[in-house]
N, C-alpha and C positions, 0 to 999 in steps of 0.2 A: 417484414422484418421488425423485430422489436428491440426495446432497450433492456439492458441488464444492469441491475444494481448489485454491486459486489463489495465485500468487506475483506480486506487483507490485513494480516498481522506481519509487520516488517520488523525484523530483528537487527539491531545495530551490531557492529563488529565487537564492541565491548561496552562496559559501563561508562567509559570516558568519552564515547562518541557523542558529538553534539546532536541531539535529537532535533533541534530547530533547523539545522542544516538539512537533515533528512526530510523534514516537513516541507521546507521551502522547495526542495527538489521535487517532491511529490506534487505540490501545487502547480509547478511548472509543467510537469509531464502529463498529469491526469485531470479529468473533470471531477475535482474533489467535492463531495457533499459535506463530509464531516471528517475531522482528524483529531486524534487524541493519543493519550499514552496509557499503557497498562503495565503495572508492576509484574515482573517475572520472578526474579529471585536475586538475592545478594546485591541489591542496588541496581540491577539491570532492568531497564524498561524497554518495552516494545512500542512501536508506533502502530496504531490502528487507524486505517484509512478506509473510508467508504467512498465509492466512486460509481459513476455511471458510464457504461460503454454500450455499444450497439452490435447487433449481429453483423451489420455491414462492415464495421471496423475490425471484426475478427473476434468479438466477444472477449472472454477472459484471456485468451491467448495473446491478444493485442496488448492488454494491460500488463501481462507478465513480461512481454518483450520490453516494455517501457521500464518495468521494475528492474530488469537486468542492467539497465544503464545507471542505476543509482550508485553513488559512491558512499562508502562507509557502512554498508549493510553486510550482514552475514548471510541472511536468508529471508524468505517471505513465504507466507502460507495463505491460501485462499480459505477463509473461515466460513463464508456464507455467500450465496448468490441467489437472486430471484429474477425471473423474467417479469418485466413491467408491462 
């Protein structure tokens, strides 16, 4: 069984949502490699997070179960993944 590197785009509820709170939640829930922000439109920014998971943990399904626990987000999208 191998490791999986994945990148998710996490959308906040609105442009007033504190992105630092979302980033802190992500760091607590996931094995974060990198985290940043991406401009979307009209002042809205998305959080982009890169993390590692394993097949044993359930792969991207396990990551998405954790993302469902986040407060202050509207949606998330798997942008990219690679088997390591």
